[in-house]
C-alpha positions in Angstrom: 34.3 0.8 35.9 33.1 1.5 39.7 34.6 2.0 42.8 33.6 1.2 46.4 32.7 4.6 47.2 30.3 4.8 44.2 28.6 1.2 44.4 28.2 2.2 48.5 26.2 5.2 47.1 24.5 3.1 44.3 23.6 0.8 46.8 22.1 3.4 49.3 19.9 4.9 46.6 18.2 1.6 45.7 17.6 1.3 50.1 16.0 4.9 49.9 13.6 3.9 47.0 12.9 0.8 48.6 12.5 2.0 52.0 9.8 4.5 50.4 7.8 2.2 48.4 7.3 -0.2 51.7 6.2 2.8 53.6 4.0 3.5 50.7 2.5 0.3 51.0 -0.9 0.4 52.9 -2.1 -2.1 55.5 -5.7 -2.3 57.5 -3.6 -3.3 60.4 -4.6 -0.7 63.3 -1.2 -0.5 64.4 0.2 0.5 60.7 -1.0 4.4 60.9 1.8 4.6 64.0 4.8 2.7 62.6 8.0 4.1 62.3 9.2 4.7 58.6 12.0 2.1 57.4 15.1 3.3 57.5 17.0 0.9 55.8 20.8 0.7 56.2 23.9 -1.5 54.8 25.0 -4.0 57.4 28.1 -6.0 55.5 29.8 -5.2 52.0 31.9 -8.0 50.8 34.0 -7.8 47.7 34.1 -10.3 44.7 36.2 -10.1 41.7 33.4 -8.5 39.7 32.3 -6.0 42.0 30.4 -5.8 45.6 28.0 -7.7 47.5 25.9 -5.7 49.9 23.4 -7.2 52.6 21.2 -4.7 54.3 18.2 -4.8 57.0 16.5 -1.9 59.0 18.1 0.9 60.8 15.8 -0.1 64.2 16.6 -4.1 64.0 20.5 -3.2 63.9 20.5 -0.9 67.0 18.1 -3.4 68.7 18.5 -7.0 67.5 14.9 -7.4 67.8 13.4 -9.6 65.2 10.0 -7.6 65.5 12.0 -5.2 63.2 13.8 -7.4 61.1 13.1 -8.0 57.7 12.3 -11.2 55.5 13.6 -11.7 52.0 16.3 -8.9 51.7 18.5 -10.7 49.5 21.7 -9.0 49.3 22.4 -7.0 46.1 25.4 -7.3 43.8 27.0 -3.7 42.4 29.0 -4.9 39.1 32.4 -3.3 39.1 32.3 -3.4 35.3 28.6 -1.8 34.6 27.8 -0.3 37.8 24.8 -1.9 37.7 22.7 -3.2 41.0 21.5 -7.0 40.6 19.2 -9.0 42.9 20.3 -12.0 44.4 17.8 -14.7 46.4 17.1 -16.3 49.8 15.9 -19.7 48.5 19.4 -21.0 48.6 22.7 -20.5 49.8 24.8 -17.7 48.6 27.1 -19.8 46.9 24.4 -20.4 44.7 23.4 -16.8 43.8 27.4 -16.3 43.2 27.9 -19.1 40.9 24.6 -18.1 38.9 26.3 -14.3 38.8 29.6 -15.9 37.7 27.7 -17.8 35.0 26.2 -14.5 33.7 22.8 -15.2 35.0 21.7 -12.0 36.4 18.7 -10.2 37.3 18.8 -6.7 37.3 17.7 -4.8 40.3 
């Protein structure tokens, strides 16, 4: 069984790995080299019977509210209470769709 502090730490580890991958991705845009590194943060967490769902974005967006620092496609991540694993949701449908899929056993490991 996983508790909330452990789930939160697993999510923070996932965000650190994701930020590192994002920063390693190159670009031909001239501003790319001078842009700040991505610092990804948890912005909301919700508890369900199966575990927790974490919503996330960049720290800079959360501090400024400026959409030029926000992410697109940063789907919430579920940390399962039973197995401690992280599972991806999505952004194409309403959140209830992904919750229903998860409850039916349709899961996408992160």
